[in-house]
N, C-alpha and C positions, 0 to 999 in steps of 0.2 A: 786373215788375222788368226793368230794361234791361240787356242784355248786349251789349258792343261787340266786334265781330269784325274780324279782319284777315287771316284765313287765305287769302283770294283774292289777297292780295299775296304771292306765293310767292317765297321766296329760293332761287335755283337752287343746288343742291349737287351735288358730284361723286358718282358711284355709290359706294355703301358707306359714305357719311358717317354718323357715329354720332348726329347730332342728329335727333330724331324729329319732323321738320317735319310729317309726316302727321297727327300727333295733333290739330292745330288744326282741320283740316277735319272730322275724325271727331267731335271734340267738338261743333262747331257742328251737325253732323247729329243728334247725340244730343239736344242741348238744344232743338233746334227742335221736339221733340215735347212740350215742357213748356207747358201752357196759359197760365200766368201770366207767361211770359217774352217780352219783346219784343227781337228781334235788331236791332241798329243798326250800320251800317257805321262803323268808327272814323274820326275825322278824323286828319289828319297833324299831328304836333306841329310848330309853327312854329320857325324859327331862333331867334326871341326866347325862346320857351319852353325850347328845348334849352339856350340860353345861361344860363338861370337856374341850371343845374347843371354845365355843361361849359365848357371852355376854348375861346375863339374859334378858335385855331389848330387844335385837334383837330377842331372842326366843319368847318372848311375842308378839312382832309385827307380827312375822310369824304366830303364832298360832291363834291370834285374827284378822288377816287380816288387820292390821293397817299400812302396808307398803304404803309409798307415791307413786304416779305415777312414780316419778323419780327413787325410789328404785326398783320398779317393772321393769322399763326399764333397769336398771343396771343388774338385774338378767336375764332379757330376757324372763320371763314367766309371764303371768297374774296370780294374786293370786286366789286360790280356795282352798277349803278344800282338794280336791284331790291332789293339788300340795303339801300341807303340808304332807299328808300321803305318797305320792310317795317319797318325800325327806327323810322322816323318814326311810322308808323301804330301800332306797338306801344306807343310812348310816348304818342301822342295818345289811345289807347284808355284808358289809366290816368288821364290828365288828364280825359277826358270822364266816366269812371266816378266820379272823385272829385267833380267838379262836380255830377253828377247825384245822387250820394249826399247832398250837402248839402241838396237839395230833397226827395228821395224816400226817404231812409233808407239803402238799400243799392243798389249797382250793381256790375256785374262787367265786367272785361276778360277775354275768353276766351283771352288770351295774357298777355304782360307778366311782371313779376317779374325784370327784367334787372338784377340787383343786383350783378353783378361789374364793371360799367362804372365806371371812375374818372372824375374830372374831365377828365383829359387823355389817357385811353387806354381802349380796350375790352379785355375779357378774358372767357374762359369763356362763349362764345356770347352775349355782351352787348355791344351797341354804344353805346346811350344808356341812362342809368339812369332808367327810367320812374318809379320811386317818388320819387326826389329831384326830378325835373322836375315831377311832379304836385303834390307838397307845396309846392314853391316857386310853382307856378302858382296854387294856391289863395290863397297869401299875396299874390302880386303882382296878381292879377286879381280876387279876390273880397273878401278882408279882410286887411289887413296884419298884424293881431295874432292871426291864427288859429294855434292850437297843434296840431300834427299828430303823432300817434304812428304809427310804422311798425312793425308786428308782422310779423317775417319768420320764417316757419316752413318755409322751404325747408331741406333737409338740409345745404346748404352755406352757410357764413357769408356774410352780406351785406356783404362787405368793401368794395366800391365805395361802397355807400350810407354805411357808417360813415365812410369817408375823406372823402367829399364834405361830409358834414354834421357833422363832428367838432367844429367850433367854433360850431355853430348851436344855441343853447339853446331855440329855438322849435320844433324838430323832434326828437322822441325816437326813437332807433333801438334796437329790441329784436330780438335774433337768438338763436334756439334752433337749434342745428345739431350735426352730428357733429364732435366735437373732432378726430378723426384724419382727417377728410375734406378735400377741396379747399375752399377755398384753404389751402395748407399754411403760408403766412404769414398769420396772422389780423390784422385791424385791430381797433381798439377801438370798439365800439358803446357807446351809453349803458348798455346792459345786454346782456351776452353770457352764454349758458349753453351750454357744450360738453358733449355727451353721449358716453358710451362706446359703442363698437361693440356691437351686439346689444341695445341699450336696448329694453325692451318697453313695452307699453301703459301699465302701471301707473306705471312710473318716468317715462315721457314726460308723462303727464297731470298727475302731481304737479309735475314741473318747470314745466309750463305754468301751473298754478294759482299756484305760488309766484312766477313771473316776472310774471304779471298783477297779483298783489298788490303787488309792488314798483313796477310801472309806475303803479298807482293811487296809491301813497304818494308817489312822487317827481315826478309830472308831471300837470298838469291839461290833459288832451287835450280838444280841440274836435271832432276827427274822427280816424278811423283808416284807414290804408292797410294791408291785410292780404295778405301773400304766402302763398297757400295751396298751397305746394309739395306735389306728389304723391310726392316722392322719399323721405320718411321711411318709406314703405310697405315691408313685408317683401319684396315682389316686385320691388323696384327694383334694377337692375343696379349702380347707383352709390351707393346709399343707406347700406348697412352697418348700418341699424337694423332692428328687428323689430316694427314697428307694424302691427297687423292692419288690415283694411279697416274693421271696426267701431271700432277705436281711432282711425283717421283721421277717421271721422265724429264721434266724441266730441270730438276736438280742435277740429274746426270749430264744433261746438255750444258749446263753452266760450268760444271767441272771439266768436261771434255773441251769446251771452247777455251777455257782458261789455259789448259795445257796446250792446245793447238796454237793459240795466239802466240805463245812463247816457244813453240816447238819443243816442249818438254816431253820426253818419253814418259809413258803412263802405263803402270801395271795395275790392273783392276782385280780385286778379290770380292767375293760375294758377301762375306760376313753374315750377320744374323738375319733371321726371318722365321717368324712363328705364327703364320697366318691361321685364323680360325679354320680355314680350309687350306690344306697344303698346296692345292692348285693355285691359289692366289699368290702365295710366296714364290712359287716357281714362275708364275706369270711376271712378277715384278723383276726377278733376276733375269729372265729371258728378255724382257724389255730393255734392261741395262745393256746387255750384250748386243742386241739388235740396234740400239741407239748408237753404240760405239762404232759400228762398222763404217758409216759414211765419214766419220772423223778419221778413222784409221786410213781410209783411202786418200785423205788430204795430206798425210805426212810425207 
């Protein structure tokens, strides 16, 4: 199974910054021990691919470093050339994973899930919306009639993804998230399920099963992009849910089985994770990839 990495394209952050950049290199170190996994350096998303989902003026601002201080605050990162390259690679990794999944069943981006980026602005540590870019890249570059389902299980709503794709019937957006969590102004996905603070394994897995049933009824997917956020975990600083480590694994198994039963190609991105201990976030991400391997073997 191929896993695309970007962690050596490091985004320079000031001391004490709360974004856990270190988790990506730690995750690559962990997954490098897995026998059936092939690590591949992610390509950079091209301007053309980024423009499938983003406004040209926004792209120019990013490339030329013309973001206002307010726009940089909204993203949460200071602008630098390395920020631009890192963001291109993170999106390119999801594009590569999605294209590889069409041939091989499952592939992984060891970063990605940058679902708060809108068509014309970044937000919430997200510069380019990798899921929207990847879905549109499959349609523009592989098959124009491909139907793509984006299953977003980050604890924060995929507001940017919902906004970019709101009038696109060929891409279905499903978001299961904390109702009272960021972003505080939600967008309308094709299917949203907001969970109460403190939601436990049983309630979460029931919500997931019901949402996948609805997806199956309402949309004929040809492939899936899955945002496997680690932040619903009970050890997450920002998550506000109470999902155990075993509950997180069961969540992944439900999604993987859904895809396998229908032989749907599956591209996985890691999305968010802000554990009180960074090791616990890495552990959840590692568990997702380890859990995917036996499913990949069955494609």
